[in-house]
N, C-alpha and C positions, 0 to 999 in steps of 0.2 A: 570471605564474599568478594564477588568480584565490581572489582570498580573504574569507573571511565577513563580516557585516559585525562590529564587534569595537570598543565602546565604548575601549577600553585599547589600542588600535593610535595610535600617532602617524603623522607625515608618514613619509613610504620617505625613507632615505638617498641623498643624488645620490650618480649611477656608482655604486650599491650595491645588490646585491638585497638587501637589510636593513631591519629597520622598528625605531621603536623602540615598546617596550612600558612601560607604565606602571603593570601592574598588580604592586603591592605584595608579589604570590611570586613575582613574577618575578625571579631572581638574575642574570641576563646580563649580560655586561660593558656598562658603558656603556649598560644598557638596550635593548640593540642586539639583533633575533632574525633570522633567516632565517622568507623564507616558506613555506619547507618547515614551521620549527616552527609557525609561525604556524598555518598552516593545520589541526596537527593538537591543538594545544593543547587544553586537554580545562576546562581555567580562562577561556576564551570563551565564549559562551552559547551561540553558534550551536554549535557541535560539540556542547553538554551537555546528552545525552539528556533528562535528569530536566527542564531548563531547556525543553525540547520539548514535553513534556507537559505543563507548564506553561501556552505560550504558547496550546500550541492543540488543549487540551485531553487527555481522559489515552488517548484511543485513534488518537489519532494517532501512528506508528512512525515512528522515524525515519529517514528514507529507507537510510543503510546503515549496515552492523553498526555498533557502538561499538567501537574496543577495548579490552579491560579490562587495567587494570591487573595484572599478576604480585600475587601477593596475598603484600606483605611485613608489613603493620599490621594490629593488630585492635582492635578496638573490643567487649568483650563486657559481657553480660548476661543476670541472670538474675531471671527473675521469681520470687517465690515469696507464700505465702499459706497461712493454718494449716491443718492435718491433723489427724485422726487418727491416724494416724501418719504422724510428719515423716519427709522424704527429703532433704528440704536438705542435713544432711551428707555423705550420700552420692554426690549429686550435687557437691560442690565438690570431694570428694577425686578425683573422677571426669571432675574437667573439670581437678583439677591433671595428673593421670598423661596427659590428653590433649596435655596443653602450654599452657593458661590458669592462671596459679595468682591474677590478684586481675582477677576479674570483677566488675562493678559488679552489688550488686542491689537490686532493685525490690522491696521489703516489703510488702506489707498490713498494717495493724496485726496484732499480738501476734503476731507472726514474733519468736522469738530467732534473730540473726543474729550471726555472731563479726563480734567489734567488731574482725578486724584488714582488714576489708575494706572498699569503699568501699559504704556504702549510701544509699540511697534512701527513705527511711520515710516511704507515704503517711499520714496524719492520719484517714482514714476510707479504711472499703472502697467500693474503685474497681470491683472484679468481672477476670474473666480480662481482656478484652479491652483495657478503659481504661488499664489498669497497662500492658501490653505495648503498646497506642501511646505509650502517654508514656514511656515506656522506649526504645521504636526512639531516638523523637526525641530525647531528652537524652541518646543515642549519638551522636548524628548529631551533635547543635551542639557537645554536649563533644568528641566526635574527627572533627572536619567534614573531612579528608584521610586519615582512614584508608580501606585498599582494602578489605576488607571487616566484617560488621557481623556477630556470632551472638550470635542472641536465643536462652536456655535457659526452660524453664521447671521446675523445683526439683524432678520426680520422671523425672527422663531422666539415665542413664548415655550416660555416650560412649566409644570405644573408644578407649583406650590406643594416643597417639602421633598422635593425630586431626591436632591443626596440621603437624603437619610431611608429614603426609600431602596435608591441601589448599592445601600449599601449594608442592604437588608436581603436581596435576592440577588446579588452579583455575585458568583455568575454564573449564567443558566444551562450551561452546560462544558463538558468536560474540552470541549473541544470551544474556541469562540473566535471568529475572524474581529467582529463588532457588535456591538448592542447598535442600533438607534431609537432612539427614543419618539420617534416621531414614524407616524404610519400612514400614509397615502392614501386617499379613502377608496382608488378603485383595484388597493388589494385587498384579498380573500377573508372575510368575516370568523376569524376561529379564536377559539380562548376561553376565556380571557387567561392572562397572561404572556411570558414569548413564546414567537412564533417561530419558525427559519423560513424566510424568505430567499433562495438561492435564484435568484434573476437573472445573474452574468450581467450582461452590457443596460437590460431592459429597467435596473435596479434605478426607484425614485425616489428623492430624498435625502439631502446632505443635510438637511436644517440643524444635526443634534447628536452626533457618531460618540461613540462612547469604546474609545481599544483599553482591552487591557494590556501590559505594556509591551511583554514578547511579541501580539499580534500588530502593535505603532511601528517597531523598529522592524518587522520583517516586511510591512508593510511601504513604509520606507527605503530601503532596501533592495527595488522586489525591481528587477530590469526592466519590463511591462509599464511598470505607474512612475516611474522614471525615465521612458522613454514615450509615453504619453505626451510633455511639453516641445518632445523635437519630432514626430509624426502623427500626434492624434487627430480628431477632427477639428474645424475649427483652431488650428495651428493650437492646439493642445491648451488653449484657456478654458476650457468649459468641462464640464460631465466628472462632478467631482464623485458624484454617484456610480455613475458607471467604472467608472474607473475602479470605484472600493466593490461594487460590484462584482467587476468581473474578478479582480485579485481571490476576491473572496471563494468564486465559485473554482478559480484555479487551482487553486491552493489548499482546495477541502477544508476548510478553514470557516463554517454557519454562520451567515448574515442571521440575527435575531432583529427581530420587531416585536414591539408590545399591545398588544389588546386589551381595553383601549388605547389610543396614543397619548403620550404622556408629552411631545408637543404640539403645537398646532404656527400653522403659519400664518405670518398677517404679513407679513409685504403687496400692497396693492400698487407695487411700482416693483416688476424686476432690474437689474443688474443686469442684469443677458439680453434678457428679451422685453425691450421696452414693451410691447404691446400687452405683456402678461400678464394676467393678476392673482393671487391665494384663492383661487377658485374652481370649484369643480375636482378630478383630480389634486389638484395642487395645494388641496385642502385635504386636512385628516376629518373623516367621516364621526367619530366620536372624538372625542377631546377633555382626557380627565385635568378638568382642570387645578383639582388641589386633588394633594392624598392624605387621608386621617391618618 
């Protein structure tokens, strides 16, 4: 069996189709693994799609689809900023009913947050995109082995029992850039179920994004995503959805939404556009409030 190059693999054991693996997270007896195990191991850089993006450029797509792990472990974050009409309490109540009781909050200055939740508080106002990007980065570094990362904004409601539903249905494709629990009303009605919306910069709705582990790491390392803060529109402070949608399209990693929407936009005032309300295309036309 031809195996990918791996710095953790040692010499093959004589008269046996086994190898010694020195990776500290491999807990095999006597450090022995089979060739089949070695060829599919996600801890080997050659099998890691995020590593292939880093090594070959963000437009390089792995030759074969990556088998995504069934979702059992989560890392969850909520970005929150000052609003004339705060929505954080409703959002957190909805998250708990959806199945996540202890998200980490990424709070801009002057936001009142519950004392019982882990909070990363910004000492200066960062803006929507920088706070979101740093939040996702922190989740990945705190929980590097999570199967899925959920990043929410503080003006979203989620369907009750959403976690159990996602753990039954993720992932919807062999390649997944992202799954958006929120579907804006102007997207074409198809389904029910998951559908691909590869709209690039015209993507709407960064309210509740679910990333597979490899995609989260690949997006965070993408040069154009990093450079958005340097030379993006509005000084790179906004356009989370456009940046993520563009990365998915450029990297040929599908952007999935769900019909009906599994999330709803509730913010009557925007932290970015003070005159905007959660109405018209900024709301989901059909929101599944509870999943039986």
